[in-house]
VOPA-336269 format. One record per residue (C-alpha): residue number from 0; residue in three letters; x, y, z. Coordinates in Angstrom, 3 decimals, padded with zeros to 6 digits. Example, Ala and Ser with C-alpha at 12.3 -4.5 7.8 and 13.67 -1.06 7.14 Angstrom:
residues 2
[rec 0 ala [012.300 -004.500 007.800]] [rec 1 ser [013.670 -001.060 007.140]] 
***
This chain:
residues 286
[rec 0 met [-007.927 011.332 008.983]] [rec 1 thr [-005.547 008.739 008.664]] [rec 2 ala [-006.538 006.049 010.844]] [rec 3 ser [-004.516 002.900 012.028]] [rec 4 met [-005.942 -000.503 012.320]] [rec 5 thr [-003.757 -001.736 015.450]] [rec 6 ala [-005.431 -000.376 018.746]] [rec 7 phe [-006.800 -001.509 021.882]] [rec 8 ala [-009.988 -000.581 024.153]] [rec 9 arg [-011.540 -001.790 027.222]] [rec 10 cys [-014.639 -000.551 029.287]] [rec 11 glu [-016.520 -001.773 031.772]] [rec 12 thr [-019.653 -000.766 033.759]] [rec 13 his [-021.004 -001.674 037.335]] [rec 14 gln [-025.045 -001.911 038.132]] [rec 15 thr [-026.849 -003.506 040.663]] [rec 16 trp [-027.681 -006.493 038.664]] [rec 17 gly [-023.729 -007.046 038.142]] [rec 18 ser [-021.180 -005.514 035.558]] [rec 19 leu [-020.072 -005.874 032.126]] [rec 20 ser [-016.673 -005.319 030.554]] [rec 21 trp [-015.802 -004.990 026.589]] [rec 22 glu [-012.232 -005.677 025.348]] [rec 23 ile [-011.498 -005.103 022.078]] [rec 24 arg [-008.527 -005.791 020.015]] [rec 25 ser [-007.665 -004.604 016.570]] [rec 26 val [-004.995 -005.713 013.691]] [rec 27 asn [-004.672 -004.993 010.362]] [rec 28 gln [-006.396 -007.015 008.044]] [rec 29 arg [-007.589 -006.618 004.131]] [rec 30 tyr [-011.487 -006.617 005.233]] [rec 31 leu [-013.693 -006.236 008.469]] [rec 32 glu [-013.252 -009.507 010.244]] [rec 33 pro [-014.713 -009.313 013.710]] [rec 34 ala [-015.011 -012.536 016.404]] [rec 35 phe [-017.224 -012.118 018.989]] [rec 36 arg [-017.005 -013.898 022.401]] [rec 37 leu [-020.359 -013.143 024.194]] [rec 38 pro [-022.031 -014.737 027.301]] [rec 39 glu [-024.604 -017.135 026.790]] [rec 40 ile [-027.521 -015.022 028.096]] [rec 41 leu [-026.154 -012.122 025.644]] [rec 42 arg [-025.471 -014.134 022.544]] [rec 43 asp [-028.466 -012.802 020.778]] [rec 44 leu [-027.133 -009.495 020.780]] [rec 45 glu [-024.147 -010.335 018.303]] [rec 46 pro [-026.426 -009.027 014.809]] [rec 47 leu [-026.919 -005.459 016.604]] [rec 48 leu [-023.480 -005.536 017.822]] [rec 49 arg [-022.046 -006.764 013.996]] [rec 50 asn [-024.198 -003.687 012.588]] [rec 51 glu [-022.955 -001.069 015.134]] [rec 52 leu [-019.517 -002.250 014.133]] [rec 53 arg [-019.908 -001.846 010.268]] [rec 54 gln [-021.275 001.565 010.677]] [rec 55 thr [-017.826 002.709 012.755]] [rec 56 leu [-015.130 000.436 011.129]] [rec 57 ser [-014.167 -000.416 007.411]] [rec 58 arg [-011.314 -002.907 007.938]] [rec 59 gly [-009.551 -004.823 010.527]] [rec 60 lys [-009.429 -008.006 012.290]] [rec 61 leu [-010.980 -007.654 015.669]] [rec 62 asp [-011.717 -009.861 018.690]] [rec 63 leu [-014.616 -008.752 020.701]] [rec 64 thr [-014.994 -010.179 024.288]] [rec 65 leu [-017.664 -009.121 026.388]] [rec 66 lys [-017.603 -010.665 030.203]] [rec 67 phe [-020.530 -010.290 032.371]] [rec 68 tyr [-020.354 -010.769 036.384]] [rec 69 ser [-023.768 -011.068 037.957]] [rec 70 ala [-024.099 -009.595 041.642]] [rec 71 glu [-024.309 -012.109 044.444]] [rec 72 asn [-027.579 -010.781 045.622]] [rec 73 ser [-029.184 -010.911 042.554]] [rec 74 ser [-031.049 -013.934 041.052]] [rec 75 leu [-030.647 -013.301 037.204]] [rec 76 leu [-030.752 -016.865 036.127]] [rec 77 glu [-033.991 -018.928 035.695]] [rec 78 val [-034.640 -022.409 033.894]] [rec 79 asn [-036.410 -022.209 030.696]] [rec 80 thr [-039.037 -025.076 031.759]] [rec 81 ala [-040.195 -025.141 028.370]] [rec 82 leu [-036.823 -025.902 026.682]] [rec 83 leu [-035.953 -028.503 029.387]] [rec 84 glu [-039.089 -030.346 029.300]] [rec 85 gln [-038.340 -031.178 025.434]] [rec 86 leu [-034.693 -032.190 026.423]] [rec 87 ile [-035.933 -034.370 028.983]] [rec 88 ala [-038.762 -035.874 026.287]] [rec 89 ala [-035.712 -036.463 023.935]] [rec 90 ala [-033.660 -037.954 026.366]] [rec 91 asp [-036.697 -040.412 027.696]] [rec 92 gln [-036.450 -041.715 023.487]] [rec 93 val [-033.000 -042.127 023.877]] [rec 94 tyr [-033.458 -044.041 027.369]] [rec 95 asn [-035.744 -046.141 025.809]] [rec 96 arg [-033.620 -047.428 023.049]] [rec 97 thr [-030.683 -047.814 025.155]] [rec 98 pro [-031.538 -048.522 028.984]] [rec 99 ala [-027.910 -048.574 029.858]] [rec 100 ala [-027.865 -044.631 029.133]] [rec 101 ser [-027.991 -042.122 032.240]] [rec 102 leu [-029.155 -038.828 032.256]] [rec 103 asp [-026.782 -036.104 034.002]] [rec 104 pro [-028.983 -032.850 034.899]] [rec 105 leu [-025.686 -030.934 034.817]] [rec 106 gln [-025.465 -031.657 031.284]] [rec 107 leu [-029.250 -030.452 030.608]] [rec 108 leu [-028.312 -027.084 032.408]] [rec 109 gln [-025.321 -026.747 030.038]] [rec 110 trp [-027.289 -027.019 027.000]] [rec 111 pro [-028.018 -023.165 025.191]] [rec 112 gly [-030.949 -021.606 026.123]] [rec 113 val [-032.032 -023.808 029.389]] [rec 114 met [-030.375 -021.530 031.904]] [rec 115 gln [-031.613 -017.974 030.926]] [rec 116 ser [-032.112 -014.759 032.816]] [rec 117 ala [-035.230 -013.174 034.179]] [rec 118 lys [-036.833 -011.005 031.213]] [rec 119 ala [-036.942 -007.688 032.986]] [rec 120 asp [-033.119 -007.835 033.864]] [rec 121 asn [-031.876 -009.298 031.026]] [rec 122 glu [-033.264 -006.227 028.751]] [rec 123 ala [-031.465 -004.068 031.095]] [rec 124 ile [-028.289 -005.991 030.994]] [rec 125 lys [-028.647 -006.461 026.993]] [rec 126 gln [-028.973 -002.242 026.956]] [rec 127 ala [-026.038 -001.632 029.004]] [rec 128 ala [-023.859 -004.402 026.954]] [rec 129 leu [-024.931 -002.341 023.849]] [rec 130 glu [-024.627 001.374 025.017]] [rec 131 leu [-020.879 000.120 026.568]] [rec 132 phe [-020.263 -001.369 023.227]] [rec 133 lys [-020.776 001.947 021.567]] [rec 134 gln [-018.406 003.723 024.315]] [rec 135 ala [-015.566 000.962 023.805]] [rec 136 leu [-015.817 001.441 019.700]] [rec 137 val [-015.240 005.375 020.603]] [rec 138 glu [-012.178 004.460 022.404]] [rec 139 leu [-010.823 001.923 019.807]] [rec 140 lys [-011.372 004.647 017.364]] [rec 141 ala [-009.723 007.340 018.955]] [rec 142 his [-006.745 004.859 019.491]] [rec 143 arg [-007.086 004.169 016.229]] [rec 144 leu [-006.629 007.657 014.872]] [rec 145 arg [-003.826 008.785 017.339]] [rec 146 glu [-002.040 005.956 015.973]] [rec 147 gly [-002.820 007.107 012.299]] [rec 148 ala [-001.649 010.539 013.179]] [rec 149 glu [002.125 009.116 013.739]] [rec 150 leu [001.634 006.601 010.827]] [rec 151 glu [000.834 009.974 008.651]] [rec 152 arg [003.789 011.756 009.892]] [rec 153 leu [006.276 008.981 009.241]] [rec 154 ile [004.890 008.667 005.669]] [rec 155 glu [005.061 012.277 005.259]] [rec 156 glu [008.596 012.445 005.951]] [rec 157 arg [009.548 009.597 003.448]] [rec 158 leu [007.562 011.855 000.806]] [rec 159 ala [009.697 014.788 001.592]] [rec 160 gln [012.754 012.495 001.220]] [rec 161 ile [011.303 011.149 -002.216]] [rec 162 ser [011.149 014.587 -003.522]] [rec 163 glu [014.472 015.443 -002.653]] [rec 164 his [015.926 012.582 -004.504]] [rec 165 leu [013.470 013.600 -007.552]] [rec 166 val [015.442 016.643 -007.593]] [rec 167 ile [018.956 015.079 -007.558]] [rec 168 ala [017.758 012.713 -010.289]] [rec 169 gln [016.713 015.336 -012.326]] [rec 170 asn [019.962 016.922 -012.083]] [rec 171 tyr [021.879 014.238 -012.615]] [rec 172 leu [020.882 013.353 -016.196]] [rec 173 pro [022.730 016.249 -018.136]] [rec 174 ala [025.852 015.436 -016.285]] [rec 175 ala [025.371 011.785 -016.901]] [rec 176 leu [025.204 012.564 -020.955]] [rec 177 glu [027.950 014.906 -020.870]] [rec 178 ala [030.003 012.504 -018.832]] [rec 179 trp [029.333 009.748 -021.651]] [rec 180 arg [030.335 012.151 -024.336]] [rec 181 thr [033.592 013.041 -022.700]] [rec 182 ala [034.264 009.172 -022.024]] [rec 183 leu [033.505 008.463 -025.398]] [rec 184 leu [035.908 011.402 -027.019]] [rec 185 glu [038.686 010.131 -024.778]] [rec 186 arg [038.529 006.332 -025.849]] [rec 187 ala [038.465 007.777 -029.559]] [rec 188 gln [041.641 009.699 -028.803]] [rec 189 lys [043.339 006.986 -027.263]] [rec 190 leu [042.540 004.791 -030.327]] [rec 191 gln [043.718 007.516 -032.336]] [rec 192 leu [040.079 007.252 -034.095]] [rec 193 glu [038.546 010.217 -036.176]] [rec 194 ile [034.845 011.078 -034.629]] [rec 195 asp [032.375 012.901 -036.896]] [rec 196 pro [031.381 015.621 -034.690]] [rec 197 ala [027.694 015.459 -036.410]] [rec 198 arg [027.352 011.969 -035.617]] [rec 199 leu [028.423 012.394 -031.994]] [rec 200 glu [025.895 014.764 -031.199]] [rec 201 gln [023.155 012.639 -033.043]] [rec 202 glu [024.101 009.723 -030.864]] [rec 203 thr [024.273 011.986 -027.834]] [rec 204 val [020.527 012.970 -028.818]] [rec 205 ile [019.529 009.572 -029.097]] [rec 206 leu [021.032 008.456 -025.686]] [rec 207 ala [019.392 011.227 -024.040]] [rec 208 gln [015.719 010.174 -025.634]] [rec 209 lys [016.544 006.634 -024.787]] [rec 210 gln [017.450 007.547 -020.873]] [rec 211 asp [014.981 010.512 -020.447]] [rec 212 val [013.697 010.083 -017.126]] [rec 213 ala [011.323 012.932 -017.108]] [rec 214 glu [008.261 010.784 -017.560]] [rec 215 glu [009.250 008.812 -014.700]] [rec 216 leu [009.943 011.529 -012.575]] [rec 217 asp [006.769 013.762 -013.311]] [rec 218 arg [004.583 010.513 -012.705]] [rec 219 leu [006.568 010.139 -009.354]] [rec 220 thr [005.675 013.768 -008.568]] [rec 221 thr [002.068 013.053 -009.328]] [rec 222 his [001.598 009.956 -006.782]] [rec 223 ile [003.455 011.850 -004.171]] [rec 224 lys [000.661 015.082 -004.627]] [rec 225 glu [-002.004 012.127 -004.425]] [rec 226 val [-000.582 010.303 -001.460]] [rec 227 his [-000.677 013.693 000.302]] [rec 228 arg [-004.347 014.356 -000.660]] [rec 229 ala [-005.120 010.760 000.541]] [rec 230 leu [-003.938 011.319 003.929]] [rec 231 lys [-006.120 014.370 004.429]] [rec 232 ser [-009.149 012.406 003.426]] [rec 233 leu [-011.850 011.521 005.744]] [rec 234 glu [-012.682 008.108 004.088]] [rec 235 pro [-010.611 004.805 004.386]] [rec 236 ile [-007.575 005.191 002.439]] [rec 237 gly [-005.186 002.089 002.955]] [rec 238 arg [-006.241 000.256 -000.133]] [rec 239 arg [-005.964 003.402 -002.352]] [rec 240 leu [-002.309 004.068 -000.523]] [rec 241 asp [-001.293 000.361 -001.216]] [rec 242 phe [-002.035 001.009 -004.953]] [rec 243 leu [000.034 004.102 -005.104]] [rec 244 met [002.776 002.310 -003.165]] [rec 245 gln [002.730 -000.317 -006.329]] [rec 246 glu [002.713 002.660 -008.955]] [rec 247 met [005.664 004.449 -007.249]] [rec 248 asn [007.781 001.559 -006.941]] [rec 249 arg [007.176 000.474 -010.813]] [rec 250 glu [007.777 004.160 -011.527]] [rec 251 ala [011.151 003.840 -009.379]] [rec 252 asn [012.039 000.627 -011.089]] [rec 253 thr [012.075 002.117 -014.342]] [rec 254 leu [014.218 005.146 -013.567]] [rec 255 gly [017.073 002.149 -012.300]] [rec 256 ser [016.791 000.667 -015.723]] [rec 257 lys [017.613 003.817 -017.642]] [rec 258 ala [020.380 004.907 -015.128]] [rec 259 met [023.113 006.174 -016.934]] [rec 260 ser [025.671 006.645 -013.745]] [rec 261 ile [025.936 005.116 -010.316]] [rec 262 glu [024.718 008.068 -008.780]] [rec 263 met [021.299 007.646 -010.790]] [rec 264 thr [021.451 003.933 -009.998]] [rec 265 gln [021.656 005.155 -006.005]] [rec 266 val [018.753 007.330 -006.631]] [rec 267 ser [016.591 004.399 -007.525]] [rec 268 val [017.580 002.106 -004.775]] [rec 269 asp [017.303 004.980 -002.305]] [rec 270 leu [013.829 005.697 -003.810]] [rec 271 lys [012.653 002.087 -003.450]] [rec 272 val [013.689 001.876 000.226]] [rec 273 leu [011.710 004.583 001.097]] [rec 274 ile [008.730 003.432 -001.094]] [rec 275 glu [008.906 -000.026 000.761]] [rec 276 gln [009.314 001.447 004.150]] [rec 277 met [005.933 003.543 003.635]] [rec 278 arg [004.398 000.445 002.261]] [rec 279 glu [005.022 -001.364 005.658]] [rec 280 gln [003.533 001.470 007.463]] [rec 281 ile [000.251 001.475 004.745]] [rec 282 gln [-000.465 -001.777 005.635]] [rec 283 asn [-001.765 -000.759 009.121]] [rec 284 ile [-003.884 002.148 007.845]] [rec 285 glu [-007.688 001.331 007.438]] 
***
């Protein structure tokens, strides 16, 4: 199904040791580009979270924020004494070289890893954070699919309009050739020139061959069918659709270059406008 890359999800849980909340914002991006913001005591969860994310999404720039609020009556934090002693020993060496230096206990406590959760509670928090993350991803993907369904509807509308324009273009060519033939005869009459009917028909055939847009119309029709097929795919389709838009725009340009009338030129312009509108929507599709 078509999935948008623009979405938002927020999930939270409340336990005896405190509460956790995940907030995920997603926007369009060519590749998968996550940016995690985690509490210090849960920072080692990031590899697991990234792996879970890769299994769920393939594209998008994501801001993923986890917030942890400990319960007032829970003593979740403890000092990592081994790490603290190492820091103090290192600070003493610095002090011996620069006696003017002073040791600030608060700065030592802010050093990553000095303050940590009690192991039993920490494991429970990590597990809860991971499960809550999976729940947030489910919500985010559901949001992506809802927006993707709307994008699919808009693209289908443009495809229907393009198909209508292709029929119009197909019908314009014989009329344009006949108009060219009539105009040539009228100019010849005004100039009182004799035109060889056989030569006129020969030139008409040559012009028809040069201005024949059947190949362009056939390729555009094929591309339309491929877009319809891609929209029903279960795989990520954003890049494929973007490629198809480039090809469709190229055919529309060729159609315009072969235009024999204002009507055909207008068809080409209308096609390019519709293709560009689809391309803008496709930039948000995963």
